[in-house]
C-alpha positions in Angstrom: -136.1 24.7 -114.6 -139.4 25.5 -113.0 -139.7 27.5 -109.8 -141.1 24.3 -108.0 -138.0 22.3 -109.0 -135.8 25.2 -107.8 -137.5 25.0 -104.4 -137.1 21.3 -104.2 -133.5 21.4 -105.2 -132.8 24.2 -102.6 -134.5 22.1 -99.9 -132.6 19.0 -100.8 -129.2 20.8 -100.8 -130.1 22.5 -97.5 -130.9 19.2 -95.9 -127.6 17.7 -97.2 -125.6 20.6 -95.8 -127.3 20.2 -92.4 -126.6 16.4 -92.4 -122.9 17.0 -93.2 -122.7 19.7 -90.5 -124.1 17.3 -87.9 -122.0 14.4 -89.1 -119.7 13.2 -86.3 -116.0 13.3 -87.1 -115.8 9.5 -86.8 -118.3 9.2 -89.7 -116.5 11.7 -92.0 -113.8 10.5 -94.4 -110.4 10.1 -92.6 -107.7 12.6 -93.2 -104.2 11.5 -92.7 -101.6 14.0 -91.4 -98.0 13.4 -90.6 -96.0 15.7 -88.4 -92.4 15.4 -89.6 -89.9 17.1 -87.4 -87.5 17.3 -84.5 -87.8 17.1 -80.7 -90.1 20.1 -81.0 -92.6 18.0 -82.8 -91.8 14.8 -80.8 -92.7 16.7 -77.6 -89.5 16.4 -75.7 -90.2 17.2 -72.0 -94.0 16.6 -72.2 -96.2 13.5 -72.5 -96.9 12.3 -76.1 -100.6 13.2 -75.6 -99.6 16.8 -74.8 -97.4 17.4 -77.8 -98.9 19.5 -80.5 -99.6 16.7 -83.0 -101.8 14.9 -80.5 -103.5 18.1 -79.5 -104.0 19.1 -83.2 -105.8 15.8 -83.8 -108.1 16.5 -80.9 -108.9 20.0 -82.1 -109.6 18.9 -85.6 -111.9 16.2 -84.5 -113.8 18.7 -82.3 -114.4 20.5 -85.6 -115.8 17.4 -87.2 -112.6 16.7 -89.2 -111.8 13.0 -88.9 -108.0 13.5 -88.5 -105.4 10.9 -87.9 -102.2 12.8 -87.0 -99.0 10.7 -86.9 -96.1 12.1 -84.8 -92.9 11.7 -86.7 -90.8 13.9 -84.6 -87.3 12.6 -83.8 -85.0 14.3 -81.2 -81.9 15.8 -82.8 -82.9 15.4 -86.5 -81.3 17.7 -89.0 -82.9 18.6 -92.4 -80.6 15.8 -93.9 -82.2 13.3 -91.5 -85.7 14.6 -92.3 -85.0 14.3 -96.0 -83.9 10.8 -95.6 -87.0 9.9 -93.6 -89.5 11.0 -96.2 -90.1 7.4 -97.4 -91.3 6.5 -93.9 -94.3 8.8 -94.2 -97.5 6.6 -94.0 -99.1 5.7 -97.3 -102.1 7.8 -98.1 -101.0 10.8 -96.2 -102.9 13.9 -97.2 -100.8 16.6 -95.5 -97.4 16.8 -93.9 -96.5 19.3 -91.2 -92.8 19.9 -91.8 -90.9 21.3 -88.8 -87.1 21.8 -88.7 -84.6 23.0 -86.2 -82.0 25.4 -87.5 -80.0 24.8 -84.3 -79.8 21.1 -85.1 -78.4 21.8 -88.5 -76.0 24.4 -87.2 -74.6 22.0 -84.6 -74.1 19.4 -87.4 -72.2 22.0 -89.5 -75.0 22.5 -92.0 -75.2 26.1 -93.3 -78.4 28.1 -93.3 -78.3 28.0 -97.1 -78.2 24.2 -97.1 -81.0 24.0 -94.6 -83.2 26.0 -97.0 -82.1 23.8 -100.0 -82.9 20.7 -98.0 -86.3 22.1 -97.1 -87.0 22.9 -100.8 -86.2 19.3 -101.7 -88.4 18.0 -98.9 -91.3 20.1 -100.1 -90.7 19.3 -103.7 -90.8 15.5 -103.0 -93.9 15.8 -100.9 -95.7 17.8 -103.6 -94.6 15.3 -106.2 -96.6 12.7 -104.1 -99.7 15.0 -104.1 -99.1 15.7 -100.4 -99.9 19.2 -99.1 -97.4 20.8 -96.8 -97.5 23.1 -93.8 -94.0 24.5 -93.1 -93.3 25.4 -89.5 -90.8 28.3 -89.2 -89.9 29.0 -85.5 -87.5 30.9 -83.4 -87.1 32.4 -80.0 -85.9 35.7 -81.4 -88.7 37.6 -83.0 -86.6 39.6 -85.5 -84.8 36.5 -86.7 -88.1 34.7 -87.0 -89.5 37.5 -89.1 -86.5 37.5 -91.5 -86.7 33.7 -91.9 -90.5 33.8 -92.5 -90.1 36.5 -95.2 -87.4 34.4 -96.9 -89.4 31.2 -96.8 -92.6 32.9 -97.9 -90.8 34.2 -101.0 -89.4 30.8 -101.8 -92.4 28.5 -101.2 -95.2 29.9 -103.3 -97.1 26.8 -104.4 -100.8 27.0 -103.5 -100.5 23.6 -101.8 -97.9 24.9 -99.4 -98.6 27.2 -96.4 -96.1 28.6 -93.8 -96.8 29.1 -90.1 -94.4 31.1 -87.9 -94.2 30.2 -84.3 -92.5 32.6 -81.8 -91.1 30.9 -78.7 -90.9 33.5 -75.9 -89.1 32.7 -72.7 -92.3 32.1 -70.8 -93.5 29.5 -73.3 -90.4 27.2 -73.0 -89.2 24.6 -70.6 -86.2 25.7 -68.5 -84.8 22.3 -67.4 -81.2 22.1 -68.5 -81.8 18.7 -70.2 -84.7 20.0 -72.3 -84.0 23.6 -72.6 -86.0 25.7 -75.1 -88.7 23.1 -75.8 -92.4 24.1 -75.6 -94.4 23.9 -72.4 -97.6 21.9 -72.2 -99.6 25.2 -72.6 -97.4 26.2 -75.6 -98.0 22.9 -77.4 -101.7 23.4 -77.0 -101.5 27.0 -78.3 -99.3 25.8 -81.3 -101.9 23.2 -82.2 -104.7 25.8 -82.0 -102.8 28.1 -84.2 -102.4 25.4 -86.8 -106.1 24.5 -87.1 -106.9 27.3 -89.6 -103.8 26.5 -91.8 -104.6 22.8 -91.9 -108.3 23.3 -92.6 -107.5 25.7 -95.4 -104.9 23.4 -97.0 -107.2 20.4 -96.7 -109.9 22.3 -98.6 -107.7 23.0 -101.6 -108.0 20.8 -104.6 
């Protein structure tokens, strides 16, 4: 290829890159994300627009990612319930944020081992549908969170799966007796912000 053709090709690619960079999120291909989880995802105690799925959609759009994030959080769901709700995930979903509550399983008499087995089955089924998965591992106790994160990281090694750990310190949770331990408005926004890099990275994988 001549040097002149090299220059023309470089200019054309540079122009295309600039156009794509300046392209508004609304003009970019739509990315469908489903947030499958419990009351933590549903946003118990805050407005739906303040829960992390809605905040994540806003943050992704601000970065020119035309995201449509569906909140599939249900108060009190166990991993058995989440497994049974997989068929309700919208058609064409590109990525699922999978959040579970170990406390919900424990109250339902589900052992931690079964929680993990259910999680494995959920992830397996999603990957079988070519859906990428971001697993949310969370806890109020940092040491327990670290142990759980290490265990899940060793289990879920597929490149289309990422794991985010979310620590919930006392100053980041609501203290009303009816909604004890759920994230504050500020915490939901921080959670969404922390997810952006994980979601962006997963969406870029082929």
